C-alpha positions in Angstrom: 106.4 110.1 92.9 103.6 107.5 92.9 101.1 107.1 90.1 97.9 105.6 91.3 96.7 103.9 88.1 92.9 103.8 88.8 93.1 101.6 91.9 89.8 101.0 93.7 91.2 102.3 97.0 93.3 105.5 96.6 96.9 105.2 97.5 96.6 108.0 100.1 94.0 105.9 102.0 95.5 102.4 101.7 99.0 103.5 102.6 98.3 106.4 104.8 100.5 105.1 107.7 103.4 104.3 105.4 103.3 107.7 103.7 103.2 109.5 107.0 106.3 107.6 108.2 108.5 109.2 105.6 111.1 111.7 106.9 110.2 115.4 106.5 112.8 115.9 103.8 111.3 113.2 101.6 108.5 114.6 99.5 106.0 112.0 98.2 103.7 113.1 95.4 100.7 111.0 94.2 99.3 111.4 90.7 96.0 109.6 90.2 94.7 108.3 86.9 91.2 107.1 86.4 90.1 104.3 84.1 91.0 100.6 83.5 94.8 101.2 84.0 97.7 101.5 81.6 101.3 100.8 82.6 102.9 103.0 80.0 100.5 105.9 80.6 101.0 105.6 84.3 104.7 105.7 83.9 104.5 108.8 81.7 102.2 110.6 84.1 104.6 110.0 87.0 107.6 111.2 84.9 105.8 114.3 83.7 104.7 115.2 87.3 108.2 114.8 88.7 111.0 117.4 88.7 114.0 115.4 89.7 116.9 115.1 87.2 116.8 111.3 87.5 114.1 108.7 88.0 114.4 105.1 89.2 112.0 102.8 87.4 111.1 99.7 89.4 108.6 96.8 89.5 106.4 96.1 92.5 107.8 92.6 93.1 111.4 93.6 93.8 113.2 93.9 97.1 116.4 95.8 97.7 118.6 97.4 100.3 118.4 101.0 101.6 121.3 102.2 99.5 119.9 101.5 96.1 119.1 105.1 95.2 122.6 106.2 96.3 124.2 103.4 94.3 122.4 104.6 91.2 123.2 108.3 91.7 126.9 107.6 92.5 127.3 105.3 89.5 125.5 107.7 87.2 127.9 110.5 88.2 130.9 108.2 87.9 130.2 106.9 84.4 128.3 109.9 83.1 125.2 107.8 82.2 121.8 109.1 81.6 120.4 105.6 81.5 121.8 103.2 84.0 120.6 99.6 84.4 121.4 97.3 87.3 120.8 93.6 87.7 117.5 91.9 88.6 118.3 88.6 90.4 115.9 85.7 90.4 118.1 82.9 91.8 118.8 84.7 95.1 118.1 81.8 97.5 119.3 78.2 98.0 115.9 77.0 96.9 116.2 78.7 93.5 114.9 76.6 90.6 116.8 75.7 87.5 114.5 78.0 85.6 115.4 80.9 87.9 119.1 80.2 87.5 118.7 80.1 83.7 116.8 83.3 83.7 119.6 85.2 85.4 121.9 84.4 82.4 119.5 86.1 79.9 120.0 89.5 78.3 123.0 91.1 79.9 123.3 88.2 82.4 126.8 88.0 83.8 128.4 90.4 81.4 130.8 93.0 82.6 129.8 96.6 83.3 129.6 98.8 80.2 127.3 99.9 77.4 124.4 97.7 76.5 122.2 97.6 73.3 118.7 99.1 73.2 117.0 95.6 72.9 118.0 95.0 76.6 116.4 98.3 77.9 114.3 96.7 80.6 112.6 98.6 83.4 112.9 96.9 86.8 116.1 98.5 88.1 117.0 101.3 85.7 117.5 104.9 86.4 116.7 107.3 83.6 116.9 111.0 82.6 113.1 111.8 82.7 113.5 114.8 80.3 115.3 112.7 77.7 112.8 109.9 78.0 109.8 112.2 77.7 111.4 114.1 74.7 111.6 110.7 72.9 107.9 110.2 73.5 107.9 108.4 76.8 106.4 104.9 76.9 103.9 104.1 74.1 100.4 103.7 75.7 99.4 101.6 72.7 101.3 98.7 74.3 98.7 97.9 77.0 99.3 94.2 77.5 102.3 92.4 79.0 105.8 93.3 77.8 107.6 95.4 75.3 106.9 99.0 76.2 110.3 99.4 77.7 112.2 97.8 74.7 110.2 99.9 72.3 111.1 103.1 74.2 114.7 101.9 74.3 114.8 101.7 70.5 113.5 105.3 70.2 116.0 106.5 72.7 118.8 104.8 70.9 117.7 106.4 67.6 118.1 109.7 69.3 121.7 108.9 70.4 121.1 107.7 73.9 123.8 105.5 75.5 122.8 102.9 78.0 125.2 101.7 80.8 125.0 98.3 82.5 126.2 98.0 86.1 125.7 94.4 87.4 126.9 95.4 90.9 123.7 97.3 91.5 121.3 94.5 92.4 117.7 94.0 93.3 115.9 90.7 94.0 112.9 89.5 92.1 110.3 88.0 94.6 107.7 86.9 92.1 108.0 83.0 91.9 107.3 82.9 88.2 107.4 79.4 86.8 108.6 78.3 83.4 104.9 77.8 82.4 103.9 81.2 83.6 106.8 82.8 81.8 105.8 81.0 78.6 102.3 82.4 79.0 103.7 85.9 79.4 106.1 85.6 76.5 103.2 84.4 74.3 101.3 87.6 75.3 104.3 89.7 74.5 104.7 88.2 71.1 101.0 88.6 70.3 100.9 92.3 71.4 104.0 94.3 72.2 106.5 92.6 69.9 104.1 92.6 66.9 103.3 96.3 67.5 107.0 97.2 67.8 107.9 95.4 64.5 105.1 97.2 62.7 106.0 100.6 64.1 109.8 100.1 63.6 110.6 98.0 60.5 114.3 98.4 61.4 113.7 96.2 64.4 113.1 93.2 62.1 114.8 90.1 63.6 114.1 91.0 67.2 113.7 87.8 69.2 114.1 85.7 66.1 111.1 87.3 64.3 112.9 87.0 60.9 112.5 83.2 61.1 108.7 83.3 61.1 108.4 85.4 57.9 107.0 83.7 54.8 109.4 81.0 53.6 110.8 82.9 50.6 110.4 86.4 51.8 113.5 88.5 51.1 116.3 88.6 52.0 116.4 84.9 51.1 119.2 82.3 51.1 119.4 78.6 51.5 120.3 79.1 55.2 117.3 81.4 55.7 114.9 78.9 54.1 116.3 76.1 56.3 115.9 78.1 59.5 112.4 79.1 58.6 111.5 75.4 57.9 113.1 74.4 61.2 111.1 77.2 63.0 107.9 75.9 61.5 108.6 72.5 62.9 109.7 73.7 66.3 106.7 75.9 66.8 104.1 73.1 66.5 101.9 73.4 69.6 102.0 69.7 70.4 105.8 69.6 70.4 105.9 72.8 72.5 103.6 71.4 75.1 105.7 68.2 75.4 108.9 70.2 75.7 107.3 72.4 78.4 106.2 69.3 80.4 109.7 67.8 80.1 111.4 71.0 81.3 109.0 71.4 84.2 109.9 67.8 85.3 113.7 67.8 84.7 114.7 71.5 84.6 117.4 70.8 81.9 119.1 71.4 79.6 119.2 75.2 79.6 118.7 75.4 75.9 115.2 74.0 76.6 114.3 77.1 78.5 115.6 79.2 75.7 113.3 77.3 73.3 110.3 77.8 75.6 110.9 81.5 76.0 111.6 82.5 72.4 109.2 79.8 71.0 106.3 81.2 73.0 107.0 84.7 71.9 107.2 83.6 68.2 104.0 81.6 68.6 102.2 84.6 69.9 103.6 86.7 67.0 102.3 84.2 64.4 99.0 83.6 66.1 99.7 80.0 67.2 98.4 78.8 70.6 100.2 76.2 72.6 97.8 76.6 75.6 94.8 75.0 73.9 
């Protein structure tokens, strides 16, 4: 199933030779949407048009072996998972940067196979039950900018009782050479759009990505520790300090906690309207 999300050249024309090369038993359907494009709406359209009991959600900048679909299907059957997430590897070459190696430790990172929480529901190597996902409302088309439509959908699925399974042995390889600076830009956009929207829509998600630390200084629940953390956050999120930290990490690539500061800090700056890029 392919959703052509308003491309200038229709998929059937641009990839005519590739589509014709599929074996006869492989049915390829194309759903076309007009307009400026919407990642959540395109995903919903593809899910609604399909009729398979499982769907594999991927990104366009991933590479993987020919057995990926079989790996997902066999693991889903073995563990009884409706939502199965595999690993997305950034540091897959000897030339991997310190930032790429750090990124592979985030979220589920190197944790053992097993259940994982909704806040790590990330599309990019995850197979889902389309009917269950659509029954939960699919992906929210209100999240049109970078990031968060998958996490927000994961929260709604979790509230409906869904269980998510992590299988690090099912691997794909991220081919987009995202730098620390580009990641900071993307996280700022996520904080300013998808994260803010999710927190407004789901008050129970308060605290996601440290969002509790940028609330007003004495907003409840309040304690001496909370006030200290909020004061520290105000200091850490000064744009000048952030820019100097980014320049240092780009030059030296260490320590790893510096990448954590850049990632979470950019997100919280976006959430609060601060701009480090100016």
